[in-house]
C-alpha positions as CSV (number, residue, x, y, z in Angstrom):
1,M,103.8,135.6,81.9
2,M,101.8,132.5,82.6
3,L,102.5,129.1,81.1
4,V,99.3,127.1,80.4
5,V,99.5,123.4,79.6
6,D,96.4,121.6,78.3
7,P,96.2,118.2,79.9
8,G,94.6,116.8,76.8
9,D,97.5,117.9,74.6
10,L,100.0,116.5,77.2
11,L,98.3,113.1,77.2
12,G,98.0,113.1,73.4
13,T,101.8,113.8,73.2
14,A,102.5,111.0,75.7
15,G,100.3,108.6,73.7
16,R,102.5,109.1,70.7
17,L,105.6,108.0,72.6
18,P,107.0,104.4,72.0
19,M,105.0,101.8,73.7
20,H,106.3,98.8,75.8
21,G,109.1,96.9,74.1
22,G,106.9,93.8,74.0
23,T,104.7,95.6,71.6
24,T,107.0,97.5,69.4
25,G,110.4,96.1,70.0
26,G,111.7,99.6,70.9
27,P,113.1,100.9,74.1
28,L,111.1,100.8,77.4
29,P,110.3,104.5,78.1
30,G,109.4,104.2,81.8
31,H,112.2,102.1,83.3
32,P,115.1,104.5,83.0
33,F,113.2,107.3,84.6
34,F,111.9,105.3,87.5
35,G,115.2,103.6,87.9
36,A,117.1,106.9,88.0
37,G,114.5,108.3,90.4
38,F,114.7,105.5,92.9
39,L,118.5,105.4,92.7
40,F,118.6,109.1,93.5
41,I,116.0,109.1,96.3
42,G,117.7,106.0,97.8
43,S,121.0,107.9,97.9
44,L,119.2,110.8,99.7
45,M,117.8,108.3,102.2
46,V,121.3,107.2,103.0
47,V,122.2,110.8,103.5
48,E,119.2,111.2,105.7
49,Q,120.5,108.4,108.0
50,L,124.0,110.0,108.1
51,A,122.6,113.4,109.0
52,G,120.4,112.1,111.8
53,G,117.7,114.3,113.3
54,I,119.0,117.4,111.5
55,W,117.6,116.1,108.2
56,S,114.0,116.1,109.4
57,R,114.0,119.6,110.7
58,A,113.1,120.9,107.2
59,Y,109.7,119.9,106.1
60,W,110.6,119.5,102.5
61,R,113.5,117.1,103.3
62,R,111.3,115.1,105.7
63,M,108.7,114.6,102.9
64,L,111.1,113.7,100.1
65,W,110.5,109.9,100.3
66,P,106.7,110.0,100.4
67,G,106.8,112.7,97.7
68,A,108.9,110.5,95.5
69,L,106.4,107.6,96.0
70,L,103.5,109.9,95.0
71,A,105.4,111.2,92.0
72,A,106.2,107.6,90.9
73,G,102.5,106.7,91.3
74,V,101.5,109.6,89.0
75,G,104.2,108.6,86.6
76,M,102.9,105.0,86.6
77,I,99.4,106.3,85.7
78,I,100.9,108.0,82.7
79,V,102.8,104.8,81.8
80,S,99.5,102.9,82.0
81,Y,98.1,105.3,79.4
82,V,101.1,105.1,77.1
83,Q,101.7,101.3,77.4
84,T,98.2,99.9,77.0
85,D,99.4,96.3,76.7
86,S,100.0,96.0,80.5
87,K,97.5,98.5,81.7
88,S,96.1,96.6,84.7
89,L,99.6,95.8,86.0
90,H,100.7,99.4,85.7
91,L,97.5,100.7,87.4
92,T,98.0,98.3,90.2
93,L,101.6,99.5,90.7
94,A,100.3,103.1,90.5
95,M,97.7,102.6,93.3
96,L,100.3,100.8,95.5
97,L,102.8,103.7,95.0
98,L,100.2,106.4,95.6
99,L,98.8,104.7,98.8
100,G,102.4,104.0,99.9
101,G,103.3,107.7,99.5
102,Y,100.2,108.7,101.4
103,T,100.7,106.4,104.4
104,E,104.5,107.2,104.6
105,G,103.6,110.9,104.5
106,Q,101.1,110.4,107.3
107,Y,103.8,108.7,109.4
108,R,106.3,111.5,108.7
109,L,103.8,114.1,109.7
110,G,103.3,112.2,113.0
111,K,99.6,111.3,112.3
112,I,100.1,107.5,112.3
113,S,102.7,105.1,113.9
114,R,105.5,103.4,112.0
115,A,103.7,100.1,112.6
116,S,100.6,101.4,111.0
117,A,102.5,102.6,107.9
118,D,104.4,99.3,107.7
119,A,101.1,97.4,107.9
120,F,100.4,98.7,104.4
121,A,104.0,98.9,103.1
122,I,104.9,95.3,103.7
123,P,102.0,93.7,101.8
124,A,102.3,96.4,99.2
125,L,105.9,95.6,98.6
126,I,105.1,91.8,98.4
127,V,102.2,92.4,95.9
128,G,104.3,95.0,94.0
129,G,107.1,92.5,93.6
130,L,104.8,89.9,92.3
131,V,103.2,92.3,89.8
132,I,106.5,93.8,88.4
133,G,108.3,90.4,88.7
134,P,106.7,87.2,87.7
135,M,103.5,88.7,86.4
136,H,105.2,91.4,84.3
137,A,108.1,89.2,83.0
138,T,107.7,88.4,79.3
139,G,109.3,85.4,77.8
140,N,110.9,82.2,79.2
141,L,112.6,82.8,82.5
142,M,115.3,80.4,81.6
143,S,116.3,82.1,78.3
144,S,114.9,85.6,78.3
145,T,117.1,88.3,79.9
146,L,114.2,90.7,79.9
147,A,112.1,88.3,82.0
148,Q,115.0,87.6,84.3
149,T,115.7,91.3,84.9
150,H,112.0,91.9,85.6
151,L,112.1,89.0,88.1
152,L,115.1,90.7,89.7
153,V,113.1,93.9,90.2
154,G,110.4,91.8,92.0
155,M,113.0,90.1,94.2
156,V,114.4,93.5,95.3
157,A,110.9,94.6,96.3
158,W,110.5,91.4,98.3
159,M,113.9,92.1,100.0
160,L,112.6,95.6,101.0
161,A,109.5,93.9,102.5
162,A,111.8,91.5,104.4
163,V,113.8,94.5,105.8
164,K,110.6,96.1,107.0
165,L,109.5,92.8,108.6
166,M,112.8,92.6,110.4
167,R,112.2,96.1,111.7
168,V,108.8,95.0,113.0
169,R,110.4,92.0,114.7
170,F,113.6,93.6,116.1
171,G,112.6,97.3,116.2
172,P,114.3,100.1,114.3
173,T,118.0,99.9,114.1
174,L,120.5,102.0,112.1
175,A,121.6,98.9,110.2
176,L,118.1,98.2,109.1
177,E,117.5,101.8,108.1
178,Y,120.7,101.8,106.0
179,S,119.6,98.4,104.5
180,F,116.3,99.8,103.4
181,A,117.8,102.9,101.9
182,S,120.4,100.8,100.1
183,G,117.6,98.5,98.9
184,V,115.8,101.5,97.3
185,M,119.0,102.2,95.4
186,M,119.1,98.6,94.4
187,L,115.5,98.9,93.1
188,G,116.6,101.8,90.9
189,L,119.6,99.8,89.6
190,S,117.5,96.8,88.8
191,L,115.0,99.0,86.8
192,L,118.0,100.4,84.9
193,L,119.1,96.8,84.2
194,V,115.7,96.1,82.6
195,Q,116.4,98.9,80.2
196,Q,120.0,97.9,79.6
197,F,119.2,94.3,78.7
198,H,116.0,94.9,76.8
199,G,117.5,94.0,73.5
200,A,118.6,90.6,74.8
201,H,115.1,89.1,75.3
């Protein structure tokens, strides 16, 4: 038995989902999924550090982080189709996630160095933080909880960039690896906060 899914029907169904809260006043459909995803993959990255070299022996475990970035990039493309009011911002994030997943995958396959992967990841995190933070925040930052939580997401992305910069400066250390994994979990939590406080903007 073969299950066939028509991409046109799938996109049409996605297009009927609620749009961004800034347009309809309803829930934000993307944030809880991305938030839960980053929270989960961040926890696995902590386990990866605890397991040491044993973790990377299995190909599928070694490729979980780049795979998660690629999946998030594809998800963001779908979001850009559903939430047409912020299409350029969502497409920018999608490209950053897809390219980030590709470069991280190349590093984990041994095709490029950590420095080469971080040469893309650091500016991508800075730009991504700017896009999802100040540029994507709607409303007055002083009075809108929705705007403040979006800014928090951006600040977490900048914190991840800072951790990577420290790794470039001081070299890889276990403390920095744990910090980055914990930061990915914080990114997930901050995205969940956007959903939680959406009604307060």
